PDB file as gemmi writes it, atoms N, CA and C in Angstrom:
CRYST1    1.000    1.000    1.000  90.00  90.00  90.00 P 1                      
ATOM      1  N   MET A   1     123.501  70.998 105.468  1.00  0.00           N  
ATOM      2  CA  MET A   1     122.101  71.889 105.393  1.00  0.00           C  
ATOM      3  C   MET A   1     121.246  72.208 106.484  1.00  0.00           C  
ATOM      4  N   GLN A   2     121.410  71.237 107.766  1.00  0.00           N  
ATOM      5  CA  GLN A   2     120.520  71.413 108.768  1.00  0.00           C  
ATOM      6  C   GLN A   2     120.997  72.696 109.402  1.00  0.00           C  
ATOM      7  N   GLN A   3     122.345  73.203 109.298  1.00  0.00           N  
ATOM      8  CA  GLN A   3     122.773  74.237 109.811  1.00  0.00           C  
ATOM      9  C   GLN A   3     121.938  75.563 109.221  1.00  0.00           C  
ATOM     10  N   ASP A   4     122.056  75.493 108.018  1.00  0.00           N  
ATOM     11  CA  ASP A   4     121.568  76.753 107.291  1.00  0.00           C  
ATOM     12  C   ASP A   4     120.015  76.784 107.569  1.00  0.00           C  
ATOM     13  N   LYS A   5     119.287  75.658 107.725  1.00  0.00           N  
ATOM     14  CA  LYS A   5     117.898  75.901 108.163  1.00  0.00           C  
ATOM     15  C   LYS A   5     117.832  76.765 109.559  1.00  0.00           C  
ATOM     16  N   GLU A   6     118.641  76.255 110.379  1.00  0.00           N  
ATOM     17  CA  GLU A   6     118.812  77.066 111.819  1.00  0.00           C  
ATOM     18  C   GLU A   6     119.178  78.484 111.535  1.00  0.00           C  
ATOM     19  N   ASP A   7     119.949  78.670 110.823  1.00  0.00           N  
ATOM     20  CA  ASP A   7     120.837  79.949 110.702  1.00  0.00           C  
ATOM     21  C   ASP A   7     119.861  81.039 110.228  1.00  0.00           C  
ATOM     22  N   ASN A   8     118.787  80.551 109.353  1.00  0.00           N  
ATOM     23  CA  ASN A   8     117.988  81.511 108.569  1.00  0.00           C  
ATOM     24  C   ASN A   8     117.135  82.477 109.569  1.00  0.00           C  
ATOM     25  N   PRO A   9     116.385  81.742 110.584  1.00  0.00           N  
ATOM     26  CA  PRO A   9     115.900  82.761 111.682  1.00  0.00           C  
ATOM     27  C   PRO A   9     116.582  83.683 112.384  1.00  0.00           C  
ATOM     28  N   ILE A  10     118.056  83.318 112.694  1.00  0.00           N  
ATOM     29  CA  ILE A  10     118.903  84.169 113.139  1.00  0.00           C  
ATOM     30  C   ILE A  10     119.303  85.237 112.049  1.00  0.00           C  
ATOM     31  N   LYS A  11     119.516  85.030 111.036  1.00  0.00           N  
ATOM     32  CA  LYS A  11     120.011  85.977 110.066  1.00  0.00           C  
ATOM     33  C   LYS A  11     118.826  86.937 109.638  1.00  0.00           C  
ATOM     34  N   ARG A  12     117.460  86.408 109.795  1.00  0.00           N  
ATOM     35  CA  ARG A  12     116.337  87.238 109.591  1.00  0.00           C  
ATOM     36  C   ARG A  12     116.330  88.188 110.839  1.00  0.00           C  
ATOM     37  N   MET A  13     116.622  87.754 111.931  1.00  0.00           N  
ATOM     38  CA  MET A  13     116.356  88.490 113.291  1.00  0.00           C  
ATOM     39  C   MET A  13     117.510  89.710 113.117  1.00  0.00           C  
ATOM     40  N   ALA A  14     118.791  89.165 112.727  1.00  0.00           N  
ATOM     41  CA  ALA A  14     119.869  90.229 112.588  1.00  0.00           C  
ATOM     42  C   ALA A  14     119.359  91.308 111.643  1.00  0.00           C  
ATOM     43  N   GLU A  15     118.872  90.856 110.546  1.00  0.00           N  
ATOM     44  CA  GLU A  15     118.470  91.969 109.592  1.00  0.00           C  
ATOM     45  C   GLU A  15     117.277  92.836 109.899  1.00  0.00           C  
ATOM     46  N   LEU A  16     116.327  92.243 110.718  1.00  0.00           N  
ATOM     47  CA  LEU A  16     115.428  93.200 111.496  1.00  0.00           C  
ATOM     48  C   LEU A  16     115.949  94.118 112.290  1.00  0.00           C  
ATOM     49  N   LEU A  17     117.005  93.711 113.018  1.00  0.00           N  
ATOM     50  CA  LEU A  17     117.739  94.635 113.918  1.00  0.00           C  
ATOM     51  C   LEU A  17     118.365  95.650 113.247  1.00  0.00           C  
ATOM     52  N   ARG A  18     119.101  95.452 111.920  1.00  0.00           N  
ATOM     53  CA  ARG A  18     119.667  96.300 111.162  1.00  0.00           C  
ATOM     54  C   ARG A  18     118.874  97.405 110.581  1.00  0.00           C  
ATOM     55  N   GLN A  19     117.549  97.107 110.287  1.00  0.00           N  
ATOM     56  CA  GLN A  19     116.537  97.720 109.592  1.00  0.00           C  
ATOM     57  C   GLN A  19     115.769  98.698 110.590  1.00  0.00           C  
ATOM     58  N   GLY A  20     116.199  98.468 111.951  1.00  0.00           N  
ATOM     59  CA  GLY A  20     115.616  99.411 112.972  1.00  0.00           C  
ATOM     60  C   GLY A  20     114.574  98.758 113.973  1.00  0.00           C  
ATOM     61  N   ALA A  21     114.214  97.449 113.687  1.00  0.00           N  
ATOM     62  CA  ALA A  21     113.275  96.947 114.627  1.00  0.00           C  
ATOM     63  C   ALA A  21     113.781  96.585 115.835  1.00  0.00           C  
ATOM     64  N   THR A  22     112.883  96.599 116.847  1.00  0.00           N  
ATOM     65  CA  THR A  22     113.493  96.413 118.172  1.00  0.00           C  
ATOM     66  C   THR A  22     113.018  95.037 118.890  1.00  0.00           C  
ATOM     67  N   LEU A  23     113.843  94.440 119.452  1.00  0.00           N  
ATOM     68  CA  LEU A  23     113.649  92.971 120.085  1.00  0.00           C  
ATOM     69  C   LEU A  23     112.914  93.383 121.488  1.00  0.00           C  
ATOM     70  N   THR A  24     111.924  92.703 121.531  1.00  0.00           N  
ATOM     71  CA  THR A  24     110.749  92.754 122.553  1.00  0.00           C  
ATOM     72  C   THR A  24     111.050  91.763 123.801  1.00  0.00           C  
ATOM     73  N   ASP A  25     110.394  91.943 124.875  1.00  0.00           N  
ATOM     74  CA  ASP A  25     110.444  90.930 125.812  1.00  0.00           C  
ATOM     75  C   ASP A  25     109.416  89.714 125.684  1.00  0.00           C  
ATOM     76  N   LEU A  26     108.587  89.783 124.514  1.00  0.00           N  
ATOM     77  CA  LEU A  26     107.574  88.925 124.078  1.00  0.00           C  
ATOM     78  C   LEU A  26     108.166  87.815 123.252  1.00  0.00           C  
ATOM     79  N   SER A  27     107.244  86.705 123.379  1.00  0.00           N  
ATOM     80  CA  SER A  27     107.471  85.508 122.552  1.00  0.00           C  
ATOM     81  C   SER A  27     106.345  85.069 121.652  1.00  0.00           C  
ATOM     82  N   CYS A  28     106.757  84.512 120.747  1.00  0.00           N  
ATOM     83  CA  CYS A  28     105.739  84.222 119.698  1.00  0.00           C  
ATOM     84  C   CYS A  28     104.705  82.905 120.421  1.00  0.00           C  
ATOM     85  N   PRO A  29     103.586  83.136 120.447  1.00  0.00           N  
ATOM     86  CA  PRO A  29     102.687  82.334 120.807  1.00  0.00           C  
ATOM     87  C   PRO A  29     102.753  80.673 119.984  1.00  0.00           C  
ATOM     88  N   ALA A  30     103.245  80.817 118.869  1.00  0.00           N  
ATOM     89  CA  ALA A  30     103.286  79.460 118.152  1.00  0.00           C  
ATOM     90  C   ALA A  30     104.488  78.804 118.251  1.00  0.00           C  
ATOM     91  N   CYS A  31     105.662  79.489 118.108  1.00  0.00           N  
ATOM     92  CA  CYS A  31     107.021  78.920 118.179  1.00  0.00           C  
ATOM     93  C   CYS A  31     108.046  79.115 119.328  1.00  0.00           C  
ATOM     94  N   ALA A  32     107.444  80.314 119.961  1.00  0.00           N  
ATOM     95  CA  ALA A  32     108.223  80.668 121.362  1.00  0.00           C  
ATOM     96  C   ALA A  32     109.438  81.541 121.075  1.00  0.00           C  
ATOM     97  N   SER A  33     109.700  81.895 119.756  1.00  0.00           N  
ATOM     98  CA  SER A  33     110.862  82.795 119.094  1.00  0.00           C  
ATOM     99  C   SER A  33     110.587  84.359 119.952  1.00  0.00           C  
ATOM    100  N   PRO A  34     111.627  84.896 119.980  1.00  0.00           N  
ATOM    101  CA  PRO A  34     111.445  86.316 120.324  1.00  0.00           C  
ATOM    102  C   PRO A  34     110.676  87.103 119.381  1.00  0.00           C  
ATOM    103  N   LEU A  35     109.736  87.986 119.798  1.00  0.00           N  
ATOM    104  CA  LEU A  35     109.348  88.885 118.835  1.00  0.00           C  
ATOM    105  C   LEU A  35     109.837  90.250 118.657  1.00  0.00           C  
ATOM    106  N   PHE A  36     109.822  90.941 117.491  1.00  0.00           N  
ATOM    107  CA  PHE A  36     110.532  92.093 117.270  1.00  0.00           C  
ATOM    108  C   PHE A  36     109.384  93.184 117.013  1.00  0.00           C  
ATOM    109  N   ARG A  37     109.470  94.342 117.410  1.00  0.00           N  
ATOM    110  CA  ARG A  37     108.537  95.458 117.166  1.00  0.00           C  
ATOM    111  C   ARG A  37     109.192  96.237 115.929  1.00  0.00           C  
ATOM    112  N   LEU A  38     108.585  96.309 114.863  1.00  0.00           N  
ATOM    113  CA  LEU A  38     108.875  96.952 113.553  1.00  0.00           C  
ATOM    114  C   LEU A  38     108.644  98.576 113.798  1.00  0.00           C  
ATOM    115  N   LYS A  39     109.133  99.113 112.717  1.00  0.00           N  
ATOM    116  CA  LYS A  39     109.117 100.890 112.798  1.00  0.00           C  
ATOM    117  C   LYS A  39     107.555 101.164 112.856  1.00  0.00           C  
ATOM    118  N   ASP A  40     106.652 100.285 112.090  1.00  0.00           N  
ATOM    119  CA  ASP A  40     105.228 100.635 112.223  1.00  0.00           C  
ATOM    120  C   ASP A  40     104.597 100.068 113.412  1.00  0.00           C  
ATOM    121  N   HIS A  41     105.258  99.753 114.337  1.00  0.00           N  
ATOM    122  CA  HIS A  41     104.669  99.359 115.761  1.00  0.00           C  
ATOM    123  C   HIS A  41     104.015  97.861 115.653  1.00  0.00           C  
ATOM    124  N   THR A  42     104.197  97.201 114.581  1.00  0.00           N  
ATOM    125  CA  THR A  42     103.542  95.808 114.571  1.00  0.00           C  
ATOM    126  C   THR A  42     104.521  94.817 115.026  1.00  0.00           C  
ATOM    127  N   LEU A  43     104.182  93.902 115.724  1.00  0.00           N  
ATOM    128  CA  LEU A  43     105.051  92.860 116.169  1.00  0.00           C  
ATOM    129  C   LEU A  43     105.224  91.789 115.064  1.00  0.00           C  
ATOM    130  N   TRP A  44     106.517  91.167 115.042  1.00  0.00           N  
ATOM    131  CA  TRP A  44     106.928  90.405 113.952  1.00  0.00           C  
ATOM    132  C   TRP A  44     107.519  89.136 114.512  1.00  0.00           C  
ATOM    133  N   CYS A  45     107.279  88.124 114.092  1.00  0.00           N  
ATOM    134  CA  CYS A  45     108.056  86.756 114.555  1.00  0.00           C  
ATOM    135  C   CYS A  45     108.853  86.446 113.358  1.00  0.00           C  
ATOM    136  N   ALA A  46     110.278  86.472 113.328  1.00  0.00           N  
ATOM    137  CA  ALA A  46     111.430  86.214 112.378  1.00  0.00           C  
ATOM    138  C   ALA A  46     111.407  84.761 112.108  1.00  0.00           C  
ATOM    139  N   LYS A  47     111.071  83.945 112.832  1.00  0.00           N  
ATOM    140  CA  LYS A  47     111.272  82.538 112.573  1.00  0.00           C  
ATOM    141  C   LYS A  47     109.934  82.064 111.825  1.00  0.00           C  
ATOM    142  N   ASP A  48     108.758  82.503 112.164  1.00  0.00           N  
ATOM    143  CA  ASP A  48     107.604  82.143 111.225  1.00  0.00           C  
ATOM    144  C   ASP A  48     107.375  83.101 110.042  1.00  0.00           C  
ATOM    145  N   GLU A  49     107.972  84.171 110.113  1.00  0.00           N  
ATOM    146  CA  GLU A  49     107.763  85.192 109.252  1.00  0.00           C  
ATOM    147  C   GLU A  49     106.571  85.755 109.141  1.00  0.00           C  
ATOM    148  N   LYS A  50     105.865  85.968 110.263  1.00  0.00           N  
ATOM    149  CA  LYS A  50     104.393  86.437 110.395  1.00  0.00           C  
ATOM    150  C   LYS A  50     104.263  87.445 111.439  1.00  0.00           C  
ATOM    151  N   LYS A  51     103.235  88.377 111.157  1.00  0.00           N  
ATOM    152  CA  LYS A  51     102.765  89.361 112.073  1.00  0.00           C  
ATOM    153  C   LYS A  51     102.013  88.784 113.352  1.00  0.00           C  
ATOM    154  N   VAL A  52     102.332  89.189 114.416  1.00  0.00           N  
ATOM    155  CA  VAL A  52     101.836  88.786 115.528  1.00  0.00           C  
ATOM    156  C   VAL A  52     100.926  89.790 116.148  1.00  0.00           C  
ATOM    157  N   VAL A  53      99.770  89.463 116.535  1.00  0.00           N  
ATOM    158  CA  VAL A  53      98.697  90.362 117.117  1.00  0.00           C  
ATOM    159  C   VAL A  53      98.383  89.715 118.523  1.00  0.00           C  
ATOM    160  N   ILE A  54      98.646  90.719 119.648  1.00  0.00           N  
ATOM    161  CA  ILE A  54      98.443  90.251 120.929  1.00  0.00           C  
ATOM    162  C   ILE A  54      97.035  90.975 121.346  1.00  0.00           C  
ATOM    163  N   ILE A  55      96.292  90.226 121.715  1.00  0.00           N  
ATOM    164  CA  ILE A  55      94.826  90.446 122.187  1.00  0.00           C  
ATOM    165  C   ILE A  55      94.752  90.360 123.797  1.00  0.00           C  
ATOM    166  N   ARG A  56      94.648  91.257 124.469  1.00  0.00           N  
ATOM    167  CA  ARG A  56      94.411  91.122 126.088  1.00  0.00           C  
ATOM    168  C   ARG A  56      93.007  90.692 126.308  1.00  0.00           C  
ATOM    169  N   GLU A  57      92.910  89.967 127.265  1.00  0.00           N  
ATOM    170  CA  GLU A  57      91.710  89.389 127.643  1.00  0.00           C  
ATOM    171  C   GLU A  57      90.478  90.589 127.859  1.00  0.00           C  
ATOM    172  N   GLY A  58      89.287  90.376 127.058  1.00  0.00           N  
ATOM    173  CA  GLY A  58      88.181  91.200 127.087  1.00  0.00           C  
ATOM    174  C   GLY A  58      88.485  92.262 126.012  1.00  0.00           C  
ATOM    175  N   GLN A  59      89.410  92.176 125.241  1.00  0.00           N  
ATOM    176  CA  GLN A  59      89.757  93.072 124.128  1.00  0.00           C  
ATOM    177  C   GLN A  59      89.151  92.510 122.912  1.00  0.00           C  
ATOM    178  N   GLU A  60      88.659  93.282 121.913  1.00  0.00           N  
ATOM    179  CA  GLU A  60      88.089  92.886 120.504  1.00  0.00           C  
ATOM    180  C   GLU A  60      89.408  92.762 119.775  1.00  0.00           C  
ATOM    181  N   PRO A  61      89.403  91.847 118.791  1.00  0.00           N  
ATOM    182  CA  PRO A  61      90.531  91.837 117.809  1.00  0.00           C  
ATOM    183  C   PRO A  61      90.347  92.880 116.698  1.00  0.00           C  
ATOM    184  N   PRO A  62      91.573  93.292 116.459  1.00  0.00           N  
ATOM    185  CA  PRO A  62      91.275  94.486 115.278  1.00  0.00           C  
ATOM    186  C   PRO A  62      90.660  93.969 114.000  1.00  0.00           C  
ATOM    187  N   LYS A  63      89.962  94.701 113.386  1.00  0.00           N  
ATOM    188  CA  LYS A  63      89.392  94.561 112.204  1.00  0.00           C  
ATOM    189  C   LYS A  63      90.392  94.539 111.250  1.00  0.00           C  
ATOM    190  N   GLN A  64      90.186  93.596 110.362  1.00  0.00           N  
ATOM    191  CA  GLN A  64      91.224  93.492 109.227  1.00  0.00           C  
ATOM    192  C   GLN A  64      90.612  93.182 107.764  1.00  0.00           C  
ATOM    193  N   THR A  65      91.279  93.914 106.660  1.00  0.00           N  
ATOM    194  CA  THR A  65      90.609  93.560 105.387  1.00  0.00           C  
ATOM    195  C   THR A  65      91.386  92.264 105.001  1.00  0.00           C  
ATOM    196  N   THR A  66      90.766  91.297 104.271  1.00  0.00           N  
ATOM    197  CA  THR A  66      91.167  90.053 103.757  1.00  0.00           C  
ATOM    198  C   THR A  66      92.502  90.171 103.162  1.00  0.00           C  
ATOM    199  N   PRO A  67      93.337  89.318 103.238  1.00  0.00           N  
ATOM    200  CA  PRO A  67      94.658  89.329 102.324  1.00  0.00           C  
ATOM    201  C   PRO A  67      94.374  89.202 100.975  1.00  0.00           C  
ATOM    202  N   THR A  68      93.421  88.740 100.494  1.00  0.00           N  
ATOM    203  CA  THR A  68      92.909  88.573  99.242  1.00  0.00           C  
ATOM    204  C   THR A  68      92.692  89.842  98.668  1.00  0.00           C  
ATOM    205  N   GLN A  69      91.997  90.670  99.293  1.00  0.00           N  
ATOM    206  CA  GLN A  69      91.583  92.093  98.885  1.00  0.00           C  
ATOM    207  C   GLN A  69      92.950  92.902  98.732  1.00  0.00           C  
ATOM    208  N   ASN A  70      93.746  92.902  99.520  1.00  0.00           N  
ATOM    209  CA  ASN A  70      95.087  93.582  99.566  1.00  0.00           C  
ATOM    210  C   ASN A  70      95.914  93.157  98.405  1.00  0.00           C  
ATOM    211  N   ASN A  71      96.141  91.671  98.314  1.00  0.00           N  
ATOM    212  CA  ASN A  71      96.857  91.215  97.379  1.00  0.00           C  
ATOM    213  C   ASN A  71      96.333  91.642  95.827  1.00  0.00           C  
ATOM    214  N   THR A  72      95.205  91.602  95.874  1.00  0.00           N  
ATOM    215  CA  THR A  72      94.403  91.968  94.510  1.00  0.00           C  
ATOM    216  C   THR A  72      94.852  93.337  94.054  1.00  0.00           C  
ATOM    217  N   THR A  73      94.630  94.242  95.056  1.00  0.00           N  
ATOM    218  CA  THR A  73      94.989  95.561  94.733  1.00  0.00           C  
ATOM    219  C   THR A  73      96.432  95.835  94.300  1.00  0.00           C  
ATOM    220  N   ALA A  74      97.505  95.111  95.228  1.00  0.00           N  
ATOM    221  CA  ALA A  74      98.848  95.140  94.881  1.00  0.00           C  
ATOM    222  C   ALA A  74      98.976  94.599  93.451  1.00  0.00           C  
ATOM    223  N   TYR A  75      98.455  93.492  93.125  1.00  0.00           N  
ATOM    224  CA  TYR A  75      98.524  92.892  91.937  1.00  0.00           C  
ATOM    225  C   TYR A  75      98.245  93.496  90.662  1.00  0.00           C  
ATOM    226  N   ASP A  76      96.960  94.284  90.915  1.00  0.00           N  
ATOM    227  CA  ASP A  76      96.577  95.180  89.732  1.00  0.00           C  
ATOM    228  C   ASP A  76      97.556  96.357  89.453  1.00  0.00           C  
ATOM    229  N   LYS A  77      97.932  96.804  90.676  1.00  0.00           N  
ATOM    230  CA  LYS A  77      99.037  98.040  90.223  1.00  0.00           C  
ATOM    231  C   LYS A  77     100.305  97.354  89.774  1.00  0.00           C  
ATOM    232  N   LEU A  78     100.838  96.278  90.121  1.00  0.00           N  
ATOM    233  CA  LEU A  78     102.109  95.840  89.509  1.00  0.00           C  
ATOM    234  C   LEU A  78     101.779  95.426  88.190  1.00  0.00           C  
ATOM    235  N   GLU A  79     100.352  94.688  87.826  1.00  0.00           N  
ATOM    236  CA  GLU A  79     100.080  94.444  86.585  1.00  0.00           C  
ATOM    237  C   GLU A  79     100.186  95.626  85.525  1.00  0.00           C  
ATOM    238  N   THR A  80      99.520  96.770  85.981  1.00  0.00           N  
ATOM    239  CA  THR A  80      99.351  98.023  85.329  1.00  0.00           C  
ATOM    240  C   THR A  80     100.713  98.697  85.071  1.00  0.00           C  
ATOM    241  N   THR A  81     101.588  98.644  86.255  1.00  0.00           N  
ATOM    242  CA  THR A  81     103.115  98.957  85.843  1.00  0.00           C  
ATOM    243  C   THR A  81     103.743  98.302  84.756  1.00  0.00           C  
ATOM    244  N   LEU A  82     103.634  97.072  84.847  1.00  0.00           N  
ATOM    245  CA  LEU A  82     104.281  96.115  83.976  1.00  0.00           C  
ATOM    246  C   LEU A  82     103.898  96.275  82.680  1.00  0.00           C  
ATOM    247  N   MET A  83     102.366  96.615  82.434  1.00  0.00           N  
ATOM    248  CA  MET A  83     102.013  96.747  80.998  1.00  0.00           C  
ATOM    249  C   MET A  83     102.492  98.005  80.507  1.00  0.00           C  
ATOM    250  N   THR A  84     102.559  98.888  81.368  1.00  0.00           N  
ATOM    251  CA  THR A  84     103.220 100.347  80.926  1.00  0.00           C  
ATOM    252  C   THR A  84     104.428 100.123  80.396  1.00  0.00           C  
ATOM    253  N   LYS A  85     105.357  99.309  81.079  1.00  0.00           N  
ATOM    254  CA  LYS A  85     106.720  99.167  80.662  1.00  0.00           C  
ATOM    255  C   LYS A  85     106.831  98.146  79.444  1.00  0.00           C  
ATOM    256  N   ILE A  86     106.020  97.409  79.225  1.00  0.00           N  
ATOM    257  CA  ILE A  86     105.670  96.551  77.963  1.00  0.00           C  
ATOM    258  C   ILE A  86     105.515  97.397  76.837  1.00  0.00           C  
ATOM    259  N   THR A  87     104.565  98.589  77.032  1.00  0.00           N  
ATOM    260  CA  THR A  87     104.209  99.390  75.858  1.00  0.00           C  
ATOM    261  C   THR A  87     105.572 100.073  75.721  1.00  0.00           C  
ATOM    262  N   ASP A  88     106.406 100.627  76.493  1.00  0.00           N  
ATOM    263  CA  ASP A  88     107.577 101.392  76.416  1.00  0.00           C  
ATOM    264  C   ASP A  88     108.596 100.529  75.536  1.00  0.00           C  
ATOM    265  N   ILE A  89     108.654  99.302  75.887  1.00  0.00           N  
ATOM    266  CA  ILE A  89     109.407  98.405  75.124  1.00  0.00           C  
ATOM    267  C   ILE A  89     109.161  98.057  73.840  1.00  0.00           C  
ATOM    268  N   GLN A  90     107.771  97.962  73.482  1.00  0.00           N  
ATOM    269  CA  GLN A  90     107.348  97.928  72.153  1.00  0.00           C  
ATOM    270  C   GLN A  90     107.690  99.063  71.386  1.00  0.00           C  
ATOM    271  N   ASN A  91     107.506 100.156  72.062  1.00  0.00           N  
ATOM    272  CA  ASN A  91     107.914 101.409  71.052  1.00  0.00           C  
ATOM    273  C   ASN A  91     109.334 101.469  70.800  1.00  0.00           C  
ATOM    274  N   LYS A  92     110.216 101.033  71.673  1.00  0.00           N  
ATOM    275  CA  LYS A  92     111.570 100.960  71.336  1.00  0.00           C  
ATOM    276  C   LYS A  92     111.876  99.974  70.460  1.00  0.00           C  
ATOM    277  N   ILE A  93     111.320  98.818  70.568  1.00  0.00           N  
ATOM    278  CA  ILE A  93     111.384  97.702  69.335  1.00  0.00           C  
ATOM    279  C   ILE A  93     111.014  98.401  67.928  1.00  0.00           C  
ATOM    280  N   GLU A  94     109.948  99.088  68.008  1.00  0.00           N  
ATOM    281  CA  GLU A  94     109.381  99.456  66.760  1.00  0.00           C  
ATOM    282  C   GLU A  94     110.472 100.694  66.208  1.00  0.00           C  
ATOM    283  N   THR A  95     111.334 101.268  66.793  1.00  0.00           N  
ATOM    284  CA  THR A  95     112.031 102.497  66.229  1.00  0.00           C  
ATOM    285  C   THR A  95     113.602 101.844  66.216  1.00  0.00           C  
ATOM    286  N   SER A  96     113.911 100.855  66.919  1.00  0.00           N  
ATOM    287  CA  SER A  96     115.158 100.357  67.073  1.00  0.00           C  
ATOM    288  C   SER A  96     115.802  99.660  65.656  1.00  0.00           C  
ATOM    289  N   GLN A  97     117.016 100.054  65.160  1.00  0.00           N  
ATOM    290  CA  GLN A  97     117.637  99.284  64.290  1.00  0.00           C  
ATOM    291  C   GLN A  97     118.777  98.360  64.521  1.00  0.00           C  
ATOM    292  N   ASP A  98     119.179  98.658  65.784  1.00  0.00           N  
ATOM    293  CA  ASP A  98     120.366  97.778  66.516  1.00  0.00           C  
ATOM    294  C   ASP A  98     120.024  96.517  66.840  1.00  0.00           C  
ATOM    295  N   ILE A  99     120.492  95.539  66.251  1.00  0.00           N  
ATOM    296  CA  ILE A  99     120.164  94.055  66.374  1.00  0.00           C  
ATOM    297  C   ILE A  99     120.602  93.632  67.945  1.00  0.00           C  
ATOM    298  N   ASP A 100     121.505  94.037  68.292  1.00  0.00           N  
ATOM    299  CA  ASP A 100     121.868  93.662  69.804  1.00  0.00           C  
ATOM    300  C   ASP A 100     120.978  94.313  70.746  1.00  0.00           C  
ATOM    301  N   GLU A 101     120.537  95.556  70.488  1.00  0.00           N  
ATOM    302  CA  GLU A 101     119.550  96.322  71.336  1.00  0.00           C  
ATOM    303  C   GLU A 101     118.195  95.489  71.090  1.00  0.00           C  
ATOM    304  N   LEU A 102     117.791  95.244  69.935  1.00  0.00           N  
ATOM    305  CA  LEU A 102     116.433  94.437  69.690  1.00  0.00           C  
ATOM    306  C   LEU A 102     116.669  93.217  70.378  1.00  0.00           C  
ATOM    307  N   GLN A 103     117.796  92.489  70.483  1.00  0.00           N  
ATOM    308  CA  GLN A 103     117.635  91.253  71.323  1.00  0.00           C  
ATOM    309  C   GLN A 103     117.606  91.510  72.810  1.00  0.00           C  
ATOM    310  N   LYS A 104     118.106  92.449  73.332  1.00  0.00           N  
ATOM    311  CA  LYS A 104     117.847  92.674  74.542  1.00  0.00           C  
ATOM    312  C   LYS A 104     116.464  93.097  75.072  1.00  0.00           C  
ATOM    313  N   LEU A 105     115.922  94.167  74.145  1.00  0.00           N  
ATOM    314  CA  LEU A 105     114.570  94.327  74.348  1.00  0.00           C  
ATOM    315  C   LEU A 105     113.554  93.184  74.210  1.00  0.00           C  
ATOM    316  N   THR A 106     113.630  92.350  73.343  1.00  0.00           N  
ATOM    317  CA  THR A 106     112.859  91.064  73.295  1.00  0.00           C  
ATOM    318  C   THR A 106     113.016  90.170  74.486  1.00  0.00           C  
ATOM    319  N   ILE A 107     114.427  90.134  75.109  1.00  0.00           N  
ATOM    320  CA  ILE A 107     114.354  89.217  76.321  1.00  0.00           C  
ATOM    321  C   ILE A 107     113.731  90.012  77.248  1.00  0.00           C  
ATOM    322  N   THR A 108     113.922  91.243  77.360  1.00  0.00           N  
ATOM    323  CA  THR A 108     113.266  92.053  78.594  1.00  0.00           C  
ATOM    324  C   THR A 108     111.664  91.890  78.302  1.00  0.00           C  
ATOM    325  N   LEU A 109     111.090  91.959  77.093  1.00  0.00           N  
ATOM    326  CA  LEU A 109     109.690  92.061  76.874  1.00  0.00           C  
ATOM    327  C   LEU A 109     109.220  90.484  77.363  1.00  0.00           C  
ATOM    328  N   THR A 110     110.020  89.606  76.993  1.00  0.00           N  
ATOM    329  CA  THR A 110     109.472  88.114  77.329  1.00  0.00           C  
ATOM    330  C   THR A 110     109.400  88.038  78.667  1.00  0.00           C  
ATOM    331  N   GLU A 111     110.328  88.467  79.652  1.00  0.00           N  
ATOM    332  CA  GLU A 111     110.363  88.422  81.064  1.00  0.00           C  
ATOM    333  C   GLU A 111     109.154  89.326  81.557  1.00  0.00           C  
ATOM    334  N   LEU A 112     108.964  90.242  81.062  1.00  0.00           N  
ATOM    335  CA  LEU A 112     107.698  91.081  81.631  1.00  0.00           C  
ATOM    336  C   LEU A 112     106.401  90.349  81.120  1.00  0.00           C  
ATOM    337  N   LEU A 113     106.402  89.800  80.315  1.00  0.00           N  
ATOM    338  CA  LEU A 113     105.070  89.224  79.722  1.00  0.00           C  
ATOM    339  C   LEU A 113     104.893  87.888  80.642  1.00  0.00           C  
ATOM    340  N   ASN A 114     105.953  87.088  80.815  1.00  0.00           N  
ATOM    341  CA  ASN A 114     106.016  86.123  81.785  1.00  0.00           C  
ATOM    342  C   ASN A 114     105.497  86.545  83.224  1.00  0.00           C  
ATOM    343  N   SER A 115     105.841  87.624  83.879  1.00  0.00           N  
ATOM    344  CA  SER A 115     105.438  88.294  85.018  1.00  0.00           C  
ATOM    345  C   SER A 115     104.104  88.732  85.014  1.00  0.00           C  
ATOM    346  N   VAL A 116     103.591  89.229  83.927  1.00  0.00           N  
ATOM    347  CA  VAL A 116     102.016  89.635  83.786  1.00  0.00           C  
ATOM    348  C   VAL A 116     101.290  88.202  83.952  1.00  0.00           C  
ATOM    349  N   GLU A 117     101.676  87.081  83.243  1.00  0.00           N  
ATOM    350  CA  GLU A 117     101.064  85.836  83.276  1.00  0.00           C  
ATOM    351  C   GLU A 117     101.142  85.456  84.582  1.00  0.00           C  
ATOM    352  N   LYS A 118     102.064  85.594  85.322  1.00  0.00           N  
ATOM    353  CA  LYS A 118     102.026  85.030  86.674  1.00  0.00           C  
ATOM    354  C   LYS A 118     101.032  85.698  87.754  1.00  0.00           C  
ATOM    355  N   ILE A 119     100.863  87.106  87.409  1.00  0.00           N  
ATOM    356  CA  ILE A 119     100.284  87.795  88.305  1.00  0.00           C  
ATOM    357  C   ILE A 119      98.830  87.511  87.942  1.00  0.00           C  
ATOM    358  N   LYS A 120      98.526  87.291  86.744  1.00  0.00           N  
ATOM    359  CA  LYS A 120      97.016  86.922  86.354  1.00  0.00           C  
ATOM    360  C   LYS A 120      96.778  85.747  87.007  1.00  0.00           C  
ATOM    361  N   LYS A 121      97.516  84.574  86.970  1.00  0.00           N  
ATOM    362  CA  LYS A 121      97.396  83.433  87.652  1.00  0.00           C  
ATOM    363  C   LYS A 121      97.189  83.530  89.271  1.00  0.00           C  
ATOM    364  N   MET A 122      97.954  84.446  89.860  1.00  0.00           N  
ATOM    365  CA  MET A 122      97.900  84.656  91.395  1.00  0.00           C  
ATOM    366  C   MET A 122      96.593  85.280  91.415  1.00  0.00           C  
ATOM    367  N   LYS A 123      95.888  86.119  90.636  1.00  0.00           N  
ATOM    368  CA  LYS A 123      94.772  86.853  90.899  1.00  0.00           C  
ATOM    369  C   LYS A 123      93.500  86.019  90.787  1.00  0.00           C  
ATOM    370  N   ALA A 124      93.500  84.965  89.935  1.00  0.00           N  
ATOM    371  CA  ALA A 124      92.488  84.036  89.730  1.00  0.00           C  
ATOM    372  C   ALA A 124      92.402  83.151  90.859  1.00  0.00           C  
TER     373      ALA A 124                                                      
END                                                                             
């Protein structure tokens, strides 16, 4: 188990490199792990799985929107998408006569409804 915990950051680093990230000569101020520059030019610590912002002396930190604002918007979009899928499945259930298909649709509907419930809890 101990080795798995140590391998995860290395595996994440390898995955970042495969995705086109660049290894920099900078290190994370929190854990001293090497930082990667992603394709969108942000710095990323693979060990902490966090974005890193470097501010030079005398420089103002960048303005950021609060994470909850961004998450709420993403959750709203996801909830809308899931509700559309739920409506599609409802229509298929109404027209289907095949028992096997009804069973699959019902299972899918249950999973979608559970996902919507989780999103609503996360937004609260």
